[in-house]
C-alpha positions in Angstrom: 11.1 -15.9 6.2 14.7 -17.1 6.4 14.4 -18.8 3.0 13.0 -15.5 1.5 16.0 -13.6 2.8 18.3 -16.2 1.3 16.6 -15.9 -2.1 16.8 -12.1 -1.8 20.5 -12.2 -1.0 21.2 -14.5 -3.9 19.3 -12.4 -6.4 20.7 -9.1 -5.2 23.9 -9.6 -7.2 22.2 -11.2 -10.2 19.6 -8.5 -10.5 21.6 -5.4 -9.7 22.2 -4.6 -13.3 18.5 -4.5 -14.0 17.8 -2.4 -11.0 20.4 0.2 -12.2 18.2 0.8 -15.2 16.0 3.2 -13.2 18.1 4.8 -10.5 17.9 8.4 -11.8 14.8 10.7 -11.9 14.5 11.0 -15.7 12.3 8.7 -17.7 14.9 8.6 -20.4 17.3 7.0 -17.9 14.8 4.5 -16.5 14.8 2.7 -19.8 18.5 2.9 -20.8 19.5 -0.6 -21.8 23.1 -1.5 -22.7 24.1 -4.7 -24.4 25.6 -6.2 -21.2 22.2 -5.7 -19.5 20.4 -7.4 -22.3 22.7 -10.4 -22.2 22.3 -10.7 -18.4 18.5 -10.6 -18.9 18.6 -13.3 -21.6 20.6 -15.6 -19.3 18.4 -15.0 -16.3 15.2 -16.0 -18.1 16.5 -19.4 -19.3 15.2 -21.2 -16.2 12.3 -21.2 -13.8 14.6 -20.2 -11.0 15.7 -17.2 -13.0 12.1 -16.0 -13.2 11.7 -16.5 -9.5 14.9 -14.5 -8.9 13.6 -11.7 -11.1 10.3 -11.5 -9.2 12.1 -11.5 -5.8 14.3 -8.7 -7.2 11.1 -6.6 -7.7 10.1 -7.3 -4.1 13.5 -6.0 -3.1 12.7 -2.8 -4.8 9.3 -2.5 -3.2 10.8 -2.7 0.3 13.3 0.2 -0.4 12.9 3.3 1.8 12.1 5.4 -1.3 9.0 3.2 -1.8 7.0 1.1 0.7 9.8 0.7 3.1 9.3 4.3 4.2 8.0 7.1 2.0 5.0 5.4 0.4 3.7 4.3 3.8 4.7 5.7 7.2 6.8 8.5 5.8 5.9 11.0 3.1 2.4 9.7 2.3 1.4 9.6 6.0 2.7 13.1 6.4 0.6 14.6 3.6 -2.4 12.7 5.1 -1.9 14.5 8.4 -1.6 11.2 10.1 1.0 12.7 12.5 1.2 15.9 14.5 4.1 18.0 13.1 4.7 21.4 14.6 8.5 21.8 14.6 9.8 23.5 11.4 13.0 21.4 11.8 11.0 18.2 11.5 11.9 15.9 8.6 8.3 15.9 7.3 7.4 19.5 8.1 7.3 20.7 4.5 5.3 17.6 3.4 2.8 18.2 6.1 2.4 21.8 4.8 2.2 20.7 1.2 5.4 22.6 0.3 5.9 20.2 -2.6 8.7 22.3 -4.1 10.7 21.5 -1.0 9.9 17.8 -1.0 10.5 17.0 -4.7 13.5 14.9 -3.9 11.3 12.5 -1.9 8.4 12.3 -4.4 10.7 12.1 -7.4 12.6 9.2 -5.8 9.3 7.4 -5.0 8.1 7.9 -8.7 11.5 6.6 -10.1 11.6 3.6 -7.7 8.1 2.6 -8.6 8.9 2.7 -12.3 12.1 0.8 -11.6 10.0 -2.1 -10.4 7.5 -1.7 -13.2 10.2 -1.8 -15.9 11.6 -5.0 -14.4 8.1 -6.6 -14.2 7.6 -5.8 -17.9 10.9 -7.4 -18.7 9.9 -10.5 -16.8 6.4 -10.6 -18.3 7.7 -10.4 -21.9 10.2 -13.3 -21.3 7.6 -15.3 -19.4 5.4 -15.5 -22.4 8.3 -16.4 -24.7 9.5 -19.1 -22.3 6.1 -20.5 -21.3 7.2 -24.0 -22.1 9.5 -24.0 -19.0 6.6 -24.0 -16.6 3.7 -26.1 -15.4 0.5 -24.3 -16.2 0.0 -23.5 -12.5 3.5 -22.1 -12.1 3.1 -20.0 -15.2 -0.3 -18.8 -13.9 1.0 -17.7 -10.5 4.1 -16.0 -11.8 2.2 -14.1 -14.6 -0.8 -13.3 -12.3 1.5 -12.0 -9.6 3.5 -9.8 -12.0 0.5 -8.3 -13.7 -1.1 -7.6 -10.3 2.1 -5.9 -9.0 2.3 -3.8 -12.2 -1.3 -2.6 -11.6 -0.8 -2.1 -7.9 2.2 0.1 -8.5 0.6 2.2 -11.2 -2.5 2.6 -9.0 -0.5 4.0 -6.1 1.2 6.4 -8.6 -2.1 7.6 -10.0 -3.5 8.0 -6.5 -0.5 10.2 -5.5 0.3 12.1 -8.7 -3.1 12.1 -10.4 -6.6 13.3 -9.6 -9.2 11.9 -7.2 -12.8 12.7 -6.2 -13.8 11.1 -9.5 -17.4 10.3 -8.5 -18.2 14.0 -7.9 -15.8 15.3 -10.6 -15.8 12.9 -13.5 -14.1 15.6 -15.6 -10.9 14.7 -13.7 -10.9 11.4 -15.7 -10.0 13.4 -18.8 -6.9 15.1 -17.3 -3.5 14.0 -18.5 -1.7 12.2 -15.8 1.1 9.7 -16.4 2.2 6.8 -18.6 1.1 3.2 -18.2 4.1 1.1 -18.9 3.3 -2.3 -20.4 6.5 -3.0 -22.4 10.2 -3.3 -21.6 11.3 -0.6 -23.9 13.8 2.3 -24.3 11.1 4.6 -25.4 8.8 6.2 -22.8 5.2 5.4 -23.2 3.0 8.5 -24.0 1.3 10.2 -21.1 -2.4 9.1 -20.6 -5.4 10.5 -18.9 -6.5 9.4 -15.5 -9.3 7.4 -17.0 -7.0 5.7 -19.5 -4.5 4.7 -16.7 -7.3 3.4 -14.6 -8.7 1.3 -17.5 -5.2 -0.3 -17.9 -5.1 -1.0 -14.2 -8.5 -2.6 -14.3 -7.5 -4.7 -17.3 -4.3 -6.0 -15.6 -6.1 -6.7 -12.3 -8.9 -8.7 -14.1 -6.3 -10.7 -15.9 -4.4 -11.2 -12.6 -7.5 -12.3 -10.8 -8.4 -14.9 -13.5 -4.8 -16.3 -13.5 -4.5 -16.4 -9.7 -8.0 -17.8 -9.2 -7.1 -20.8 -11.2 -3.4 -21.2 -10.2 -2.7 -19.6 -6.9 -3.2 -21.8 -3.8 -5.3 -18.9 -2.5 -7.6 -19.0 -5.6 -11.1 -20.1 -5.2 -11.4 -22.1 -8.5 -11.4 -25.9 -8.0 -8.0 -27.3 -8.9 -7.9 -29.9 -11.7 -6.5 -33.4 -11.3 -3.3 -32.4 -13.2 -2.8 -29.2 -11.0 0.9 -29.0 -10.4 2.7 -26.2 -8.5 6.2 -27.6 -7.8 7.4 -26.1 -4.5 10.5 -28.0 -3.4 12.2 -24.7 -2.8 9.2 -23.3 -0.7 9.0 -20.4 -3.1 5.2 -20.5 -3.1 4.9 -20.6 0.7 3.6 -17.6 2.8 1.5 -16.2 0.0 0.2 -13.4 2.3 3.7 -11.9 1.9 3.2 -11.8 -1.8 0.7 -10.5 -4.3 -1.8 -13.3 -4.1 -5.3 -13.9 -5.4 -7.0 -11.9 -2.6 -4.5 -9.1 -2.9 -5.6 -8.7 -6.5 -9.3 -8.8 -5.5 -8.7 -6.1 -2.7 -6.7 -3.9 -5.1 -9.4 -4.0 -7.7 -11.9 -3.1 -4.9 -9.7 0.0 -4.1 -9.7 0.9 -7.8 -13.5 0.7 -8.2 -13.9 2.8 -5.1 -11.5 5.4 -6.6 -13.5 5.4 -9.8 -16.8 5.7 -8.0 -18.0 2.3 -9.2 -19.3 1.3 -5.8 -21.7 -1.5 -7.0 -18.7 -3.4 -8.4 -16.6 -2.6 -5.4 -19.3 -4.0 -3.1 -19.4 -7.2 -5.0 -15.7 -7.8 -4.5 -15.6 -6.6 -0.9 -18.5 -8.9 0.1 -16.8 -11.8 -1.7 -13.7 -11.2 0.5 -15.8 -10.9 3.6 -18.0 -14.0 2.9 -15.1 -16.2 1.9 -12.6 -15.0 4.6 -9.9 -13.9 2.3 -7.5 -16.5 3.9 -7.2 -14.3 6.9 -8.4 -14.3 10.5 -8.9 -11.6 13.1 -6.3 -10.8 15.7 -7.3 -11.9 19.2 -6.8 -10.3 22.7 -4.5 -13.1 23.8 -2.0 -12.1 21.1 -2.4 -8.4 21.6 -2.0 -8.6 25.4 0.6 -11.4 25.5 2.5 -11.4 28.8 5.9 -11.0 27.0 6.2 -7.9 24.8 8.1 -9.9 22.2 5.0 -12.0 21.6 2.6 -9.1 20.9 1.7 -8.9 17.2 1.6 -5.2 16.7 0.8 -5.2 13.0 -2.0 -7.8 13.4 -0.3 -10.1 10.9 -3.1 -12.6 10.8 -5.1 -9.9 9.1 -2.5 -9.2 6.4 -3.7 -9.8 2.8 -0.5 -8.5 1.3 2.6 -7.5 3.2 6.4 -7.1 2.8 9.1 -8.6 4.9 11.6 -5.8 5.5 14.5 -6.9 7.6 15.6 -3.2 8.1 12.2 -1.9 9.0 12.8 -1.2 12.6 16.2 0.3 12.0 14.6 2.6 9.4 11.7 3.7 11.6 13.3 3.7 15.0 14.5 7.3 15.0 11.0 8.5 14.1 9.1 6.6 16.8 11.6 6.8 19.7 10.9 9.8 21.9 14.5 9.6 23.3 16.2 9.4 19.9 17.7 12.9 20.2 18.2 13.0 24.0 18.9 15.2 25.8 17.2 17.3 23.1 13.7 16.9 21.8 13.2 14.6 18.8 11.7 17.0 16.3 11.1 14.1 13.8 9.0 12.1 16.2 5.8 10.6 14.7 3.1 11.1 17.3 -0.4 12.3 18.3 -1.0 14.8 20.9 -2.8 13.5 23.9 -5.9 15.6 23.0 -6.0 14.1 19.5 -5.4 10.6 20.7 -8.1 10.7 23.3 -10.6 12.2 20.9 -9.8 9.7 18.2 -10.0 6.6 20.4 -12.8 8.0 22.6 -10.6 7.6 25.7 -12.0 8.5 29.1 -9.4 9.9 31.5 -6.7 8.5 29.2 -8.2 5.0 29.2 -9.6 3.1 26.2 -10.3 -0.6 25.6 -9.3 -0.2 21.9 -6.4 -2.6 21.2 -4.9 0.0 18.9 -4.9 2.7 21.6 -3.3 0.3 24.1 -0.6 -1.1 21.8 0.1 1.3 19.0 0.9 4.3 21.2 3.9 4.9 23.5 3.5 7.6 26.1 5.8 10.6 25.7 6.5 12.6 28.8 9.9 14.3 28.8 9.5 16.8 26.0 5.8 17.3 25.2 2.4 15.7 26.0 1.6 13.1 23.5 1.8 9.5 22.2 4.5 8.2 19.9 3.6 5.6 17.2 4.5 2.1 18.3 3.2 -0.1 15.6 6.6 -1.0 14.2 8.5 -1.1 17.4 10.6 -4.2 18.0 12.1 -5.7 21.1 14.8 -8.4 21.4 13.6 -11.7 20.0 10.5 -10.1 18.7 8.2 -12.8 17.2 6.4 -10.8 14.6 8.8 -8.5 12.8 9.8 -7.0 10.5 6.6 -7.0 8.5 4.9 -4.0 6.8 1.3 -4.5 5.7 0.1 -3.1 2.4 -3.4 -4.5 2.5 -5.3 -5.6 5.6 -8.6 -7.3 6.3 -10.6 -4.4 7.9 -10.3 -2.2 4.9 -12.7 -4.4 3.0 -15.3 -4.0 5.7 -14.9 -0.2 5.6 -15.3 -0.2 1.8 -18.3 -2.5 1.9 -19.9 -0.3 4.6 -19.3 2.8 2.5 -20.8 1.2 -0.6 -23.9 0.1 1.3 -24.5 3.6 2.6 -24.6 4.8 -1.1 -27.9 2.9 -1.8 -30.0 5.0 0.6 -31.7 1.7 1.7 -32.4 1.4 5.4 -31.5 -2.3 5.4 -28.2 -1.5 3.7 -27.5 1.2 6.3 -28.0 -1.4 9.1 -25.8 -3.9 7.2 -23.1 -1.2 7.0 -23.2 -0.7 10.7 -22.9 -4.5 11.1 -19.7 -4.5 9.1 -18.3 -1.7 11.2 -19.3 -3.5 14.4 -17.4 -6.6 13.2 -14.2 -4.6 13.1 -15.0 -2.8 16.4 -15.7 -6.1 18.1 -12.3 -7.3 17.0 -10.7 -4.1 18.3 -12.1 -4.5 21.8 -14.6 -1.6 21.6 -18.3 -1.3 22.0 -20.6 -1.8 19.1 -22.5 1.1 17.4 -26.3 1.3 17.6 -28.5 0.8 14.6 -30.2 4.2 15.0 -27.3 6.1 13.5 -27.9 8.1 10.4 -26.0 7.4 7.2 -24.0 10.6 7.6 -22.9 9.6 11.1 -22.0 6.1 9.9 -19.8 7.7 7.3 -18.1 9.8 10.0 -17.4 6.5 11.9 -15.8 5.1 8.8 -13.6 8.2 8.6 -12.5 7.7 12.2 -11.7 4.1 11.5 -9.4 5.0 8.6 -7.7 7.5 11.0 -7.3 4.9 13.7 -6.6 1.8 11.7 -4.0 2.9 9.1 -1.5 4.7 11.3 1.9 4.1 9.6 0.4 2.5 6.5 -0.1 5.5 4.1 -3.7 4.9 3.3 -5.4 7.9 5.0 -4.3 10.5 2.4 -5.9 8.4 -0.3 -9.2 8.2 1.6 -9.4 11.9 1.9 -8.4 12.4 -1.7 -10.9 9.8 -3.1 -13.8 11.5 -1.3 -12.6 15.1 -2.0 -12.5 16.4 1.5 -12.7 20.1 1.4 -10.0 20.3 4.0 -7.9 17.4 5.3 -8.4 17.2 9.1 -5.5 18.9 11.0 -4.1 20.5 7.8 -3.5 24.2 7.3 -4.7 24.5 3.7 -8.0 23.8 1.8 -8.3 20.5 0.0 -7.6 21.6 -3.6 -5.3 20.4 -6.4 -2.4 22.1 -4.8 -2.8 19.7 -1.9 -4.1 16.6 -3.5 -2.0 16.4 -6.7 1.7 15.8 -6.0 3.7 17.4 -8.9 5.3 15.0 -11.4 9.1 14.9 -11.4 10.2 18.0 -13.2 12.7 16.0 -15.3 9.8 13.9 -16.7 7.5 16.7 -17.7 8.0 17.3 -21.4 8.9 13.7 -22.2 6.6 11.3 -24.0 3.7 13.8 -24.4 3.9 14.9 -20.7 4.4 18.6 -21.5 0.7 19.0 -21.2 0.7 17.9 -17.6 1.2 21.4 -16.1 -1.5 22.9 -18.4 -4.0 20.6 -16.8 
């Protein structure tokens, strides 16, 4: 972790010119390249360390508050998924929770721009990587290229999940709607806008290439390593692969993509591969959850992380939103919380008591201002042993997706297998197992409840509702139509590169 921070500090100055390419909202400005920037780029990509610095610069961008450090996880995306109870009109995420997108464009525009910031710099790295392939051992080249391709797909996919159309299994016509560009080149000219289907095809292509490269080169890959396998790691750059886009992160992301596309047979194959082979993860245990000292309790269940970000400023960023006393002596209108009624229903608590690890450790009781539970997943105490880590993919999601795919077959044995997958998660959350006599519809309801419980603060719940086309997002005030599910593109980008048709769709 310390080494990672040192590398990030070192690269911040080197990489700042590249990061400035995309600081404004307009696509025209993302791709502005002046001669000084091009010279800096050429110098950076003359050594292996330069490529490593460039990749770490992208991770710096990913952890920014405009992206996964806040808005793409526990902030804006959680708010539109109704993951938090927001009643006060003065609350920071009130307009987001009411889908008043005209009032939240600053947040969504910045998220869009920051994601393309990272994509542009990944493309710059990829183009130079192929030109300088002679600098690397085959394994080093494979990991760097596989990781960059995977990240490019991961970012595009989150953008299409947010700004594009979902419910594709039931509404395949949505595949033909114009959506967004898919940027594959480091170029001053904006790529023409593509349909949802075309963007997803590019995402699939990048992820398949990423999986092949990482399977052979990544230490997490399953392919046997040849006798001449060589991944030099004197600088420890390739340590802690769960904090980076590794082989299993690519597999899990492609599983998400196939689920989004309604290709559940292919999704099930990938999900069961992860489950059967462990995905280089293990389940959290009660000893860690209930450690005597609060500093030793692993609140994000880091053993289960498939892909996560180290964000040194995470607690400082989130503290105001999860501290009931942040605005004392006045009420903290921005507090992210569940009402006691909602929390007890969600976790099936009896008289305010539940054996679920998540209920016990992810909530902090609020008494002074209103009856409820503040979110505690990212809380840190002095000398905290497990911060500051924000998960982007975690182990249980693969069990949920596998269970959902099995229900699709209508086969009774598959229904029972789906319940078994859910019970695996429940057993590792300290709660009773489900019975095998449940109908497929009831099992799907249990999967929904698991998404609502498991992904507090991670930004995944909105995408679950959107993928399945919920007629109304639970706890929302509006029907689940395009006005809710499709976040408007940045206004400065509509009309560029063929995007003028976006509003017509």
